PDB file of N, CA, C and O in Angstrom:
ATOM      1  N   UNK A   1     111.571  52.231 110.830  1.00  0.00           N
ATOM      2  CA  UNK A   1     111.411  53.680 110.739  1.00  0.00           C
ATOM      3  C   UNK A   1     109.960  54.017 110.385  1.00  0.00           C
ATOM      4  O   UNK A   1     109.422  53.530 109.391  1.00  0.00           O
ATOM      5  N   UNK A   2     109.363  54.828 111.184  1.00  0.00           N
ATOM      6  CA  UNK A   2     107.989  55.241 110.934  1.00  0.00           C
ATOM      7  C   UNK A   2     107.965  56.383 109.927  1.00  0.00           C
ATOM      8  O   UNK A   2     108.899  57.181 109.846  1.00  0.00           O
ATOM      9  N   UNK A   3     106.890  56.444 109.167  1.00  0.00           N
ATOM     10  CA  UNK A   3     106.712  57.511 108.186  1.00  0.00           C
ATOM     11  C   UNK A   3     106.705  58.875 108.860  1.00  0.00           C
ATOM     12  O   UNK A   3     107.212  59.844 108.296  1.00  0.00           O
ATOM     13  N   UNK A   4     106.152  58.962 110.028  1.00  0.00           N
ATOM     14  CA  UNK A   4     106.052  60.242 110.725  1.00  0.00           C
ATOM     15  C   UNK A   4     107.416  60.795 111.135  1.00  0.00           C
ATOM     16  O   UNK A   4     107.535  61.991 111.402  1.00  0.00           O
ATOM     17  N   UNK A   5     108.434  59.959 111.189  1.00  0.00           N
ATOM     18  CA  UNK A   5     109.777  60.426 111.524  1.00  0.00           C
ATOM     19  C   UNK A   5     110.339  61.359 110.452  1.00  0.00           C
ATOM     20  O   UNK A   5     111.227  62.165 110.729  1.00  0.00           O
ATOM     21  N   UNK A   6     109.819  61.247 109.227  1.00  0.00           N
ATOM     22  CA  UNK A   6     110.331  62.040 108.112  1.00  0.00           C
ATOM     23  C   UNK A   6     109.648  63.399 107.968  1.00  0.00           C
ATOM     24  O   UNK A   6     110.060  64.214 107.143  1.00  0.00           O
ATOM     25  N   UNK A   7     108.623  63.643 108.751  1.00  0.00           N
ATOM     26  CA  UNK A   7     107.851  64.878 108.622  1.00  0.00           C
ATOM     27  C   UNK A   7     108.492  65.962 109.486  1.00  0.00           C
ATOM     28  O   UNK A   7     108.762  65.750 110.668  1.00  0.00           O
ATOM     29  N   UNK A   8     108.729  67.121 108.882  1.00  0.00           N
ATOM     30  CA  UNK A   8     109.316  68.212 109.657  1.00  0.00           C
ATOM     31  C   UNK A   8     108.255  68.863 110.542  1.00  0.00           C
ATOM     32  O   UNK A   8     107.067  68.811 110.221  1.00  0.00           O
ATOM     33  N   UNK A   9     108.662  69.463 111.632  1.00  0.00           N
ATOM     34  CA  UNK A   9     107.708  70.102 112.547  1.00  0.00           C
ATOM     35  C   UNK A   9     106.946  71.240 111.864  1.00  0.00           C
ATOM     36  O   UNK A   9     107.504  71.997 111.070  1.00  0.00           O
ATOM     37  N   UNK A  10     105.675  71.336 112.191  1.00  0.00           N
ATOM     38  CA  UNK A  10     104.832  72.415 111.669  1.00  0.00           C
ATOM     39  C   UNK A  10     104.100  73.057 112.847  1.00  0.00           C
ATOM     40  O   UNK A  10     102.928  72.766 113.089  1.00  0.00           O
ATOM     41  N   UNK A  11     104.786  73.919 113.567  1.00  0.00           N
ATOM     42  CA  UNK A  11     104.200  74.454 114.807  1.00  0.00           C
ATOM     43  C   UNK A  11     102.947  75.292 114.590  1.00  0.00           C
ATOM     44  O   UNK A  11     102.136  75.415 115.508  1.00  0.00           O
ATOM     45  N   UNK A  12     102.763  75.865 113.420  1.00  0.00           N
ATOM     46  CA  UNK A  12     101.597  76.726 113.173  1.00  0.00           C
ATOM     47  C   UNK A  12     100.529  76.047 112.324  1.00  0.00           C
ATOM     48  O   UNK A  12      99.596  76.701 111.858  1.00  0.00           O
ATOM     49  N   UNK A  13     100.661  74.751 112.124  1.00  0.00           N
ATOM     50  CA  UNK A  13      99.711  74.046 111.265  1.00  0.00           C
ATOM     51  C   UNK A  13      98.278  74.134 111.801  1.00  0.00           C
ATOM     52  O   UNK A  13      97.333  74.281 111.026  1.00  0.00           O
ATOM     53  N   UNK A  14      98.120  74.045 113.098  1.00  0.00           N
ATOM     54  CA  UNK A  14      96.782  74.132 113.686  1.00  0.00           C
ATOM     55  C   UNK A  14      96.151  75.504 113.423  1.00  0.00           C
ATOM     56  O   UNK A  14      94.939  75.602 113.228  1.00  0.00           O
ATOM     57  N   UNK A  15      96.960  76.550 113.418  1.00  0.00           N
ATOM     58  CA  UNK A  15      96.450  77.897 113.119  1.00  0.00           C
ATOM     59  C   UNK A  15      96.003  77.963 111.660  1.00  0.00           C
ATOM     60  O   UNK A  15      94.956  78.530 111.346  1.00  0.00           O
ATOM     61  N   UNK A  16      96.812  77.375 110.772  1.00  0.00           N
ATOM     62  CA  UNK A  16      96.466  77.321 109.353  1.00  0.00           C
ATOM     63  C   UNK A  16      95.138  76.599 109.147  1.00  0.00           C
ATOM     64  O   UNK A  16      94.269  77.082 108.421  1.00  0.00           O
ATOM     65  N   UNK A  17      94.982  75.435 109.792  1.00  0.00           N
ATOM     66  CA  UNK A  17      93.735  74.676 109.641  1.00  0.00           C
ATOM     67  C   UNK A  17      92.544  75.447 110.196  1.00  0.00           C
ATOM     68  O   UNK A  17      91.469  75.445 109.597  1.00  0.00           O
ATOM     69  N   UNK A  18      92.726  76.097 111.321  1.00  0.00           N
ATOM     70  CA  UNK A  18      91.629  76.870 111.901  1.00  0.00           C
ATOM     71  C   UNK A  18      91.246  78.034 110.986  1.00  0.00           C
ATOM     72  O   UNK A  18      90.064  78.341 110.832  1.00  0.00           O
ATOM     73  N   UNK A  19      92.239  78.677 110.382  1.00  0.00           N
ATOM     74  CA  UNK A  19      91.968  79.773 109.447  1.00  0.00           C
ATOM     75  C   UNK A  19      91.144  79.262 108.270  1.00  0.00           C
ATOM     76  O   UNK A  19      90.194  79.917 107.841  1.00  0.00           O
ATOM     77  N   UNK A  20      91.508  78.097 107.751  1.00  0.00           N
ATOM     78  CA  UNK A  20      90.732  77.517 106.648  1.00  0.00           C
ATOM     79  C   UNK A  20      89.311  77.187 107.077  1.00  0.00           C
ATOM     80  O   UNK A  20      88.362  77.414 106.326  1.00  0.00           O
ATOM     81  N   UNK A  21      89.164  76.657 108.273  1.00  0.00           N
ATOM     82  CA  UNK A  21      87.823  76.311 108.766  1.00  0.00           C
ATOM     83  C   UNK A  21      86.939  77.548 108.946  1.00  0.00           C
ATOM     84  O   UNK A  21      85.719  77.476 108.802  1.00  0.00           O
ATOM     85  N   UNK A  22      87.570  78.682 109.262  1.00  0.00           N
ATOM     86  CA  UNK A  22      86.811  79.913 109.471  1.00  0.00           C
ATOM     87  C   UNK A  22      86.409  80.595 108.164  1.00  0.00           C
ATOM     88  O   UNK A  22      85.587  81.512 108.173  1.00  0.00           O
ATOM     89  N   UNK A  23      86.975  80.162 107.054  1.00  0.00           N
ATOM     90  CA  UNK A  23      86.661  80.766 105.756  1.00  0.00           C
ATOM     91  C   UNK A  23      85.417  80.112 105.166  1.00  0.00           C
ATOM     92  O   UNK A  23      85.144  78.934 105.399  1.00  0.00           O
ATOM     93  N   UNK A  24      84.676  80.893 104.406  1.00  0.00           N
ATOM     94  CA  UNK A  24      83.537  80.330 103.684  1.00  0.00           C
ATOM     95  C   UNK A  24      84.069  79.538 102.488  1.00  0.00           C
ATOM     96  O   UNK A  24      85.219  79.721 102.090  1.00  0.00           O
ATOM     97  N   UNK A  25      83.247  78.666 101.916  1.00  0.00           N
ATOM     98  CA  UNK A  25      83.685  77.957 100.709  1.00  0.00           C
ATOM     99  C   UNK A  25      84.105  78.920  99.595  1.00  0.00           C
ATOM    100  O   UNK A  25      85.069  78.653  98.877  1.00  0.00           O
ATOM    101  N   UNK A  26      83.399  80.020  99.450  1.00  0.00           N
ATOM    102  CA  UNK A  26      83.751  81.000  98.418  1.00  0.00           C
ATOM    103  C   UNK A  26      85.119  81.631  98.698  1.00  0.00           C
ATOM    104  O   UNK A  26      85.898  81.870  97.775  1.00  0.00           O
ATOM    105  N   UNK A  27      85.399  81.894  99.961  1.00  0.00           N
ATOM    106  CA  UNK A  27      86.701  82.463 100.325  1.00  0.00           C
ATOM    107  C   UNK A  27      87.831  81.467 100.066  1.00  0.00           C
ATOM    108  O   UNK A  27      88.901  81.843  99.589  1.00  0.00           O
ATOM    109  N   UNK A  28      87.584  80.187 100.385  1.00  0.00           N
ATOM    110  CA  UNK A  28      88.610  79.171 100.130  1.00  0.00           C
ATOM    111  C   UNK A  28      88.862  79.015  98.636  1.00  0.00           C
ATOM    112  O   UNK A  28      90.006  78.858  98.212  1.00  0.00           O
ATOM    113  N   UNK A  29      87.805  79.058  97.843  1.00  0.00           N
ATOM    114  CA  UNK A  29      87.959  78.970  96.392  1.00  0.00           C
ATOM    115  C   UNK A  29      88.721  80.172  95.862  1.00  0.00           C
ATOM    116  O   UNK A  29      89.598  80.019  95.013  1.00  0.00           O
ATOM    117  N   UNK A  30      88.400  81.367  96.349  1.00  0.00           N
ATOM    118  CA  UNK A  30      89.109  82.573  95.939  1.00  0.00           C
ATOM    119  C   UNK A  30      90.594  82.471  96.286  1.00  0.00           C
ATOM    120  O   UNK A  30      91.444  82.858  95.485  1.00  0.00           O
ATOM    121  N   UNK A  31      90.911  81.953  97.474  1.00  0.00           N
ATOM    122  CA  UNK A  31      92.302  81.785  97.888  1.00  0.00           C
ATOM    123  C   UNK A  31      93.011  80.786  96.980  1.00  0.00           C
ATOM    124  O   UNK A  31      94.180  80.980  96.647  1.00  0.00           O
ATOM    125  N   UNK A  32      92.329  79.729  96.578  1.00  0.00           N
ATOM    126  CA  UNK A  32      92.925  78.750  95.654  1.00  0.00           C
ATOM    127  C   UNK A  32      93.249  79.410  94.315  1.00  0.00           C
ATOM    128  O   UNK A  32      94.309  79.160  93.742  1.00  0.00           O
ATOM    129  N   UNK A  33      92.343  80.250  93.817  1.00  0.00           N
ATOM    130  CA  UNK A  33      92.608  80.968  92.563  1.00  0.00           C
ATOM    131  C   UNK A  33      93.810  81.903  92.719  1.00  0.00           C
ATOM    132  O   UNK A  33      94.654  81.986  91.827  1.00  0.00           O
ATOM    133  N   UNK A  34      93.886  82.601  93.843  1.00  0.00           N
ATOM    134  CA  UNK A  34      95.007  83.515  94.084  1.00  0.00           C
ATOM    135  C   UNK A  34      96.337  82.759  94.139  1.00  0.00           C
ATOM    136  O   UNK A  34      97.334  83.207  93.574  1.00  0.00           O
ATOM    137  N   UNK A  35      96.347  81.613  94.821  1.00  0.00           N
ATOM    138  CA  UNK A  35      97.574  80.820  94.915  1.00  0.00           C
ATOM    139  C   UNK A  35      97.979  80.263  93.556  1.00  0.00           C
ATOM    140  O   UNK A  35      99.166  80.188  93.237  1.00  0.00           O
ATOM    141  N   UNK A  36      96.998  79.877  92.766  1.00  0.00           N
ATOM    142  CA  UNK A  36      97.277  79.373  91.424  1.00  0.00           C
ATOM    143  C   UNK A  36      97.884  80.472  90.551  1.00  0.00           C
ATOM    144  O   UNK A  36      98.854  80.231  89.833  1.00  0.00           O
ATOM    145  N   UNK A  37      97.320  81.661  90.614  1.00  0.00           N
ATOM    146  CA  UNK A  37      97.842  82.790  89.833  1.00  0.00           C
ATOM    147  C   UNK A  37      99.255  83.155  90.291  1.00  0.00           C
ATOM    148  O   UNK A  37     100.116  83.462  89.467  1.00  0.00           O
ATOM    149  N   UNK A  38      99.489  83.122  91.592  1.00  0.00           N
ATOM    150  CA  UNK A  38     100.812  83.446  92.106  1.00  0.00           C
ATOM    151  C   UNK A  38     101.838  82.401  91.663  1.00  0.00           C
ATOM    152  O   UNK A  38     102.971  82.744  91.325  1.00  0.00           O
ATOM    153  N   UNK A  39     101.441  81.137  91.665  1.00  0.00           N
ATOM    154  CA  UNK A  39     102.335  80.074  91.211  1.00  0.00           C
ATOM    155  C   UNK A  39     102.713  80.267  89.750  1.00  0.00           C
ATOM    156  O   UNK A  39     103.869  80.087  89.368  1.00  0.00           O
ATOM    157  N   UNK A  40     101.729  80.632  88.941  1.00  0.00           N
ATOM    158  CA  UNK A  40     102.002  80.873  87.524  1.00  0.00           C
ATOM    159  C   UNK A  40     102.973  82.042  87.353  1.00  0.00           C
ATOM    160  O   UNK A  40     103.911  81.962  86.559  1.00  0.00           O
ATOM    161  N   UNK A  41     102.750  83.118  88.091  1.00  0.00           N
ATOM    162  CA  UNK A  41     103.642  84.283  88.016  1.00  0.00           C
ATOM    163  C   UNK A  41     105.061  83.929  88.423  1.00  0.00           C
ATOM    164  O   UNK A  41     106.018  84.363  87.782  1.00  0.00           O
ATOM    165  N   UNK A  42     105.205  83.140  89.486  1.00  0.00           N
ATOM    166  CA  UNK A  42     106.533  82.735  89.935  1.00  0.00           C
ATOM    167  C   UNK A  42     107.227  81.840  88.911  1.00  0.00           C
ATOM    168  O   UNK A  42     108.428  81.963  88.674  1.00  0.00           O
ATOM    169  N   UNK A  43     106.460  80.946  88.316  1.00  0.00           N
ATOM    170  CA  UNK A  43     107.006  80.061  87.294  1.00  0.00           C
ATOM    171  C   UNK A  43     107.499  80.883  86.101  1.00  0.00           C
ATOM    172  O   UNK A  43     108.611  80.673  85.616  1.00  0.00           O
ATOM    173  N   UNK A  44     106.673  81.813  85.632  1.00  0.00           N
ATOM    174  CA  UNK A  44     107.061  82.660  84.496  1.00  0.00           C
ATOM    175  C   UNK A  44     108.263  83.538  84.847  1.00  0.00           C
ATOM    176  O   UNK A  44     109.161  83.718  84.024  1.00  0.00           O
ATOM    177  N   UNK A  45     108.282  84.077  86.052  1.00  0.00           N
ATOM    178  CA  UNK A  45     109.414  84.893  86.487  1.00  0.00           C
ATOM    179  C   UNK A  45     110.702  84.077  86.451  1.00  0.00           C
ATOM    180  O   UNK A  45     111.738  84.555  85.989  1.00  0.00           O
ATOM    181  N   UNK A  46     110.628  82.840  86.945  1.00  0.00           N
ATOM    182  CA  UNK A  46     111.794  81.969  86.948  1.00  0.00           C
ATOM    183  C   UNK A  46     112.283  81.648  85.544  1.00  0.00           C
ATOM    184  O   UNK A  46     113.488  81.610  85.295  1.00  0.00           O
ATOM    185  N   UNK A  47     111.347  81.416  84.628  1.00  0.00           N
ATOM    186  CA  UNK A  47     111.732  81.143  83.243  1.00  0.00           C
ATOM    187  C   UNK A  47     112.393  82.363  82.613  1.00  0.00           C
ATOM    188  O   UNK A  47     113.396  82.238  81.910  1.00  0.00           O
ATOM    189  N   UNK A  48     111.830  83.542  82.867  1.00  0.00           N
ATOM    190  CA  UNK A  48     112.411  84.775  82.311  1.00  0.00           C
ATOM    191  C   UNK A  48     113.804  85.029  82.879  1.00  0.00           C
ATOM    192  O   UNK A  48     114.692  85.505  82.171  1.00  0.00           O
ATOM    193  N   UNK A  49     113.990  84.713  84.145  1.00  0.00           N
ATOM    194  CA  UNK A  49     115.288  84.892  84.785  1.00  0.00           C
ATOM    195  C   UNK A  49     116.315  83.901  84.226  1.00  0.00           C
ATOM    196  O   UNK A  49     117.478  84.243  84.013  1.00  0.00           O
ATOM    197  N   UNK A  50     115.862  82.680  83.997  1.00  0.00           N
ATOM    198  CA  UNK A  50     116.764  81.640  83.496  1.00  0.00           C
ATOM    199  C   UNK A  50     117.074  81.797  82.011  1.00  0.00           C
ATOM    200  O   UNK A  50     118.164  81.447  81.561  1.00  0.00           O
ATOM    201  N   UNK A  51     116.114  82.323  81.253  1.00  0.00           N
ATOM    202  CA  UNK A  51     116.275  82.481  79.813  1.00  0.00           C
ATOM    203  C   UNK A  51     116.024  83.939  79.404  1.00  0.00           C
ATOM    204  O   UNK A  51     115.047  84.218  78.710  1.00  0.00           O
ATOM    205  N   UNK A  52     116.878  84.858  79.816  1.00  0.00           N
ATOM    206  CA  UNK A  52     116.644  86.284  79.532  1.00  0.00           C
ATOM    207  C   UNK A  52     116.679  86.617  78.033  1.00  0.00           C
ATOM    208  O   UNK A  52     116.147  87.646  77.616  1.00  0.00           O
ATOM    209  N   UNK A  53     117.291  85.769  77.241  1.00  0.00           N
ATOM    210  CA  UNK A  53     117.386  86.017  75.810  1.00  0.00           C
ATOM    211  C   UNK A  53     116.096  85.644  75.061  1.00  0.00           C
ATOM    212  O   UNK A  53     115.945  85.994  73.891  1.00  0.00           O
ATOM    213  N   UNK A  54     115.175  84.947  75.714  1.00  0.00           N
ATOM    214  CA  UNK A  54     113.930  84.526  75.062  1.00  0.00           C
ATOM    215  C   UNK A  54     112.946  85.684  74.959  1.00  0.00           C
ATOM    216  O   UNK A  54     112.896  86.554  75.830  1.00  0.00           O
ATOM    217  N   UNK A  55     112.172  85.683  73.893  1.00  0.00           N
ATOM    218  CA  UNK A  55     111.099  86.662  73.731  1.00  0.00           C
ATOM    219  C   UNK A  55     109.897  86.222  74.581  1.00  0.00           C
ATOM    220  O   UNK A  55     109.868  85.107  75.102  1.00  0.00           O
ATOM    221  N   UNK A  56     108.924  87.102  74.710  1.00  0.00           N
ATOM    222  CA  UNK A  56     107.712  86.765  75.469  1.00  0.00           C
ATOM    223  C   UNK A  56     107.016  85.546  74.878  1.00  0.00           C
ATOM    224  O   UNK A  56     106.543  84.682  75.616  1.00  0.00           O
ATOM    225  N   UNK A  57     106.950  85.472  73.551  1.00  0.00           N
ATOM    226  CA  UNK A  57     106.281  84.327  72.930  1.00  0.00           C
ATOM    227  C   UNK A  57     107.070  83.032  73.155  1.00  0.00           C
ATOM    228  O   UNK A  57     106.473  81.964  73.289  1.00  0.00           O
ATOM    229  N   UNK A  58     108.393  83.116  73.196  1.00  0.00           N
ATOM    230  CA  UNK A  58     109.207  81.934  73.474  1.00  0.00           C
ATOM    231  C   UNK A  58     109.041  81.498  74.932  1.00  0.00           C
ATOM    232  O   UNK A  58     108.992  80.303  75.226  1.00  0.00           O
ATOM    233  N   UNK A  59     108.956  82.459  75.827  1.00  0.00           N
ATOM    234  CA  UNK A  59     108.723  82.147  77.241  1.00  0.00           C
ATOM    235  C   UNK A  59     107.370  81.466  77.401  1.00  0.00           C
ATOM    236  O   UNK A  59     107.250  80.477  78.123  1.00  0.00           O
ATOM    237  N   UNK A  60     106.346  81.998  76.724  1.00  0.00           N
ATOM    238  CA  UNK A  60     105.005  81.415  76.821  1.00  0.00           C
ATOM    239  C   UNK A  60     105.002  79.982  76.291  1.00  0.00           C
ATOM    240  O   UNK A  60     104.396  79.095  76.892  1.00  0.00           O
ATOM    241  N   UNK A  61     105.682  79.759  75.163  1.00  0.00           N
ATOM    242  CA  UNK A  61     105.750  78.416  74.590  1.00  0.00           C
ATOM    243  C   UNK A  61     106.474  77.458  75.537  1.00  0.00           C
ATOM    244  O   UNK A  61     106.045  76.317  75.712  1.00  0.00           O
ATOM    245  N   UNK A  62     107.563  77.913  76.143  1.00  0.00           N
ATOM    246  CA  UNK A  62     108.312  77.094  77.084  1.00  0.00           C
ATOM    247  C   UNK A  62     107.471  76.798  78.320  1.00  0.00           C
ATOM    248  O   UNK A  62     107.473  75.675  78.824  1.00  0.00           O
ATOM    249  N   UNK A  63     106.757  77.799  78.803  1.00  0.00           N
ATOM    250  CA  UNK A  63     105.861  77.627  79.949  1.00  0.00           C
ATOM    251  C   UNK A  63     104.823  76.539  79.655  1.00  0.00           C
ATOM    252  O   UNK A  63     104.625  75.630  80.461  1.00  0.00           O
ATOM    253  N   UNK A  64     104.175  76.636  78.517  1.00  0.00           N
ATOM    254  CA  UNK A  64     103.141  75.663  78.161  1.00  0.00           C
ATOM    255  C   UNK A  64     103.728  74.261  78.017  1.00  0.00           C
ATOM    256  O   UNK A  64     103.110  73.276  78.422  1.00  0.00           O
ATOM    257  N   UNK A  65     104.918  74.181  77.441  1.00  0.00           N
ATOM    258  CA  UNK A  65     105.579  72.886  77.281  1.00  0.00           C
ATOM    259  C   UNK A  65     105.882  72.267  78.644  1.00  0.00           C
ATOM    260  O   UNK A  65     105.654  71.076  78.853  1.00  0.00           O
ATOM    261  N   UNK A  66     106.387  73.061  79.552  1.00  0.00           N
ATOM    262  CA  UNK A  66     106.743  72.539  80.878  1.00  0.00           C
ATOM    263  C   UNK A  66     105.512  72.218  81.721  1.00  0.00           C
ATOM    264  O   UNK A  66     105.514  71.254  82.486  1.00  0.00           O
ATOM    265  N   UNK A  67     104.474  73.016  81.582  1.00  0.00           N
ATOM    266  CA  UNK A  67     103.227  72.727  82.305  1.00  0.00           C
ATOM    267  C   UNK A  67     102.643  71.405  81.817  1.00  0.00           C
ATOM    268  O   UNK A  67     102.123  70.618  82.609  1.00  0.00           O
ATOM    269  N   UNK A  68     102.730  71.166  80.516  1.00  0.00           N
ATOM    270  CA  UNK A  68     102.203  69.917  79.959  1.00  0.00           C
ATOM    271  C   UNK A  68     102.908  68.706  80.552  1.00  0.00           C
ATOM    272  O   UNK A  68     102.307  67.638  80.671  1.00  0.00           O
ATOM    273  N   UNK A  69     104.167  68.854  80.923  1.00  0.00           N
ATOM    274  CA  UNK A  69     104.910  67.747  81.523  1.00  0.00           C
ATOM    275  C   UNK A  69     104.452  67.451  82.953  1.00  0.00           C
ATOM    276  O   UNK A  69     104.716  66.370  83.479  1.00  0.00           O
ATOM    277  N   UNK A  70     103.775  68.400  83.575  1.00  0.00           N
ATOM    278  CA  UNK A  70     103.359  68.243  84.973  1.00  0.00           C
ATOM    279  C   UNK A  70     102.100  67.402  85.133  1.00  0.00           C
ATOM    280  O   UNK A  70     101.857  66.854  86.209  1.00  0.00           O
ATOM    281  N   UNK A  71     101.313  67.294  84.102  1.00  0.00           N
ATOM    282  CA  UNK A  71     100.048  66.582  84.220  1.00  0.00           C
ATOM    283  C   UNK A  71     100.280  65.086  84.248  1.00  0.00           C
ATOM    284  O   UNK A  71     101.149  64.565  83.548  1.00  0.00           O
ATOM    285  N   UNK A  72      99.498  64.404  85.059  1.00  0.00           N
ATOM    286  CA  UNK A  72      99.586  62.951  85.168  1.00  0.00           C
ATOM    287  C   UNK A  72      99.077  62.331  83.876  1.00  0.00           C
ATOM    288  O   UNK A  72      97.932  62.545  83.477  1.00  0.00           O
ATOM    289  N   UNK A  73      99.922  61.578  83.243  1.00  0.00           N
ATOM    290  CA  UNK A  73      99.551  60.921  81.992  1.00  0.00           C
ATOM    291  C   UNK A  73      99.546  59.422  82.227  1.00  0.00           C
ATOM    292  O   UNK A  73     100.587  58.812  82.470  1.00  0.00           O
ATOM    293  N   UNK A  74      98.379  58.849  82.154  1.00  0.00           N
ATOM    294  CA  UNK A  74      98.219  57.406  82.410  1.00  0.00           C
ATOM    295  C   UNK A  74      98.115  56.618  81.122  1.00  0.00           C
ATOM    296  O   UNK A  74      97.318  55.685  81.029  1.00  0.00           O
ATOM    297  N   UNK A  75      98.902  56.975  80.134  1.00  0.00           N
ATOM    298  CA  UNK A  75      98.895  56.207  78.887  1.00  0.00           C
ATOM    299  C   UNK A  75     100.289  55.931  78.438  1.00  0.00           C
ATOM    300  O   UNK A  75     100.491  55.295  77.403  1.00  0.00           O
TER     301      UNK A  75
END
């Protein structure tokens, strides 16, 4: 079984790559910041939805705890 057999079709991938190539480095960096902020908002929204009884400070503490688990720890 080849590794490529497991990849799902991406019919618009070439358009995505061309869009990235047409952006300036500053635009690509700005887009990365926007995606990062959106990811954080979605994560917080999900935590608030899952734990509606938590206060804002409890949500923030839980967010930080879970984010800390995401980092690669080589020790």
